[in-house]
Structure formats: C-alpha cells, structure tokens
C-alpha positions, 0 to 999 in steps of 0.5 A, a space after each residue: 587778200 585779192 586786191 578786188 576783195 580788198 577794194 570791196 571791203 574798203 568801199 563798205 568802210 569808206 560808205 559806213 564812214 561817210 555815214 558816221 561822219 554826218 551823223 557825228 556832226 549833226 549830233 554836235 549840232 543838236 546838242 551843241 557839243 562843238 567848238 561854237 558851243 562856247 558862244 551857247 554857254 556864253 550867251 546867259 551870261 550876256 543876258 541872252 537866254 535861249 532854248 538852245 541844248 548845250 551839253 558839251 560833254 567834253 570836246 567832240 574827239 575824247 566824246 566820240 572816242 569814249 563811246 566807240 570804245 565802249 561800244 567796241 569793247 561791249 561788242 567785243 566781249 559779246 562776240 568772245 561769248 558766241 554771239 553773232 558779229 551783227 548783233 554784237 555790233 547793235 548792242 555795242 551801240 545801244 549801250 554806248 548810246 545809253 551812255 552818251 544820252 545819260 552824260 548828255 541830261 546830266 551835262 545839259 541840267 547842270 549847265 543850265 542850273 549853274 546859269 540860274 543867276 543869269 536868268 536862264 531856265 532848265 527847259 524840261 521839253 528840251 531835254 525830252 525832244 533832244 534827247 532822242 535825236 541826241 542818242 539816235 546820232 550817237 547809235 549811228 555813229 557808233 555803229 558805223 565806227 564799229 563796223 569800220 573797226 571790225 571789217 579792219 580786225 577780221 577782214 583786213 586783218 589788222 593787228 589792233 583789237 576791235 576796241 582800240 580801233 574803234 577808240 582810235 576812229 572815235 577820236 578821228 571822227 570827233 576832230 573832223 567833226 569838230 574842225 570841219 563842220 563846226 565852221 558851218 554851224 557857228 559861223 553861218 548858223 549861230 551869227 546870221 546876224 552879223 556880216 558874212 566874213 566879218 569875224 566875230 567882234 568882242 561885242 558880239 560875243 554871246 549874242 547868237 541867234 535865238 529865233 528860228 524860222 518859225 518860233 525860238 530857236 533850239 538845237 533841233 532847228 540847228 541840225 536841220 540847217 547843218 544837215 544841208 551842208 556841214 554834215 554832208 561835208 564832215 561825212 565826205 571828209 571822214 569817209 575819204 579818210 578811211 577809204 584812202 588810208 586804206 587804199 594804198 595798202 590794199 593797192 600796195 600791200 606791204 605784205 609783198 615786200 618791203 619795196 612794195 610797202 615803201 611804194 605804199 607810203 610814197 602814194 600816201 605822200 603823193 595823195 596828201 600833197 595832191 589834197 593840198 594843191 587842190 584845197 589852196 586852188 579852191 581857195 584862190 578860185 573862190 576869192 577870185 570869183 567873190 572878191 577880196 576880203 575887206 582888209 585887203 580892200 583897206 590895204 590896197 586903198 592905203 597903198 594907193 
C-alpha cells in the first residue's frame, strides 16, 4: 500500500476511534457503568436513595468487548452473504445496541429491586428516559469500532478477522474509558460536596451528590457534565492509541524487510517514552502552578 493511502486510512480510523472513545465514556456516565458505580450502588445502603441509573452489566472492557464482538460477528455474516459493508456495519451496531439495552434494563431493575430493604425505589421513568440514550451511545461506539476493524481487515490487510478485531478494540476502548473518563465522573461529579483533591474518606462512602442544577440528579445530568471534558479526553486518548499504533507500521512498513520492521518497533518505543515524559512534565507543571498537596505541606511543617 502507498504510504499516503495508508496515512489517509489511519486518519479515518483515528477520527472514528475518537468518536468511539467519547461516546463510550458518556454511555458509562449515563448508565453509571464505571468504576465510580460502586458508590452509586452503595448509596442506598448508606441511606442515600437516588435517581441515578445504575446498570453496571460488567466492567466496561468486557461489556464493550461483548457488544463490539456481537456487532462484528453480525456484520461479518451479512457481508459473507453479499450485503454491502455499510449496511452490514449499521445492522451489526443496531443488534449490539439492542442487546446492550436489554442487559442495561435487567441490570438496573434487578439491582434496584435488590435494594428494596434500603428504601431504594425502581423508577420506571428513569428507565424510559435513560435507555434510549444508553442504546444510542452504544450504537455510536459499536459502529465506530466496526469501522476501524473493517478498515484494518480489508484495506490494511490485517490477519485477524473482523469480529476478533472488534472484540480487541472493544476491550481497549472500555479500558481507556474506565481509566481516563471515570476520574472526571467519580472524583469531580459524584463528590462535589467534598473539598477537591481530598480523596474519598470512608465516612463519605455512598454520600454521593444527589441534587442536580435543577431537581434531582440522574445519569443524563452526569453525562451532560462529563461531555465537557471527560468524554472528549477519553476520545482523544483512544483516537491517539488507534492512530499511533498504526502510524509506525504505515510509515515503516515491515513488509519491506526485517530491518524496516525493527525500525517500526523502535519508533513505537520512542513514542511511548515521549508520552511518558510529556505526562510527567505536565504533572510537575500543574503542581508548581497550583501548589503542593496538603500532605506535602504537613510534611514540610513537621520538617521545619
């Protein structure tokens, strides 16, 4: 493949991956399927009933791996029967979103019903308002992942089939959403009632913020908040992962010889090192600009 063609395909894959990462994180915020979800589950047991959707079908990586694999398998079967790729990818994403919506409904109702002794109601209006949003985000995520996987399997001639590539990228986007976007959702949104940077004290476990800007807070309010920063950052992280992982082999094509293949490996290592140093410099600059943590101040006073 010509380098320019490969770079164009990678650009399209990176754009699709960016959208997939943002939609995946916002979907987890609407349904509260993320690491902070443990506090949403715990809240009724600590006598804090709420109207936040709580599904957590599983962790984000296996959940997204499931729907992406289902969508990829459906699309692959349709393509093998002669259907157009565009139609197959859309239908595959629809099937995956429907399955995800089914699991989301049963998970929410089962989880809320099990907390009846703690006076946690099952809100049917929460299901009606949140389910379309959850399924819509799941469709966008799955469709974009299928686009990335299809381009890799057909244009870039990746040896893995479409369903397996979708499965792998589903795990990846779920892991990035769980590690990147959830910090914004849990630390900054659910515990706005405690001092920023103070961490979660055991006494505050389950004491999540239950009032929104207008009325009682729900999952859609959380998604609106996280769409400002958490979702876009997650999309950027996943988009960079997809683009940079393919960039080294597009520029240094291993098919041109073993020497070029090792150069691509070296280029990948250099990129990782640059990102590590960049992240470290940003952390140091932020601490210098906004002051030390309270623990550091206390240690300095003791030392003095």
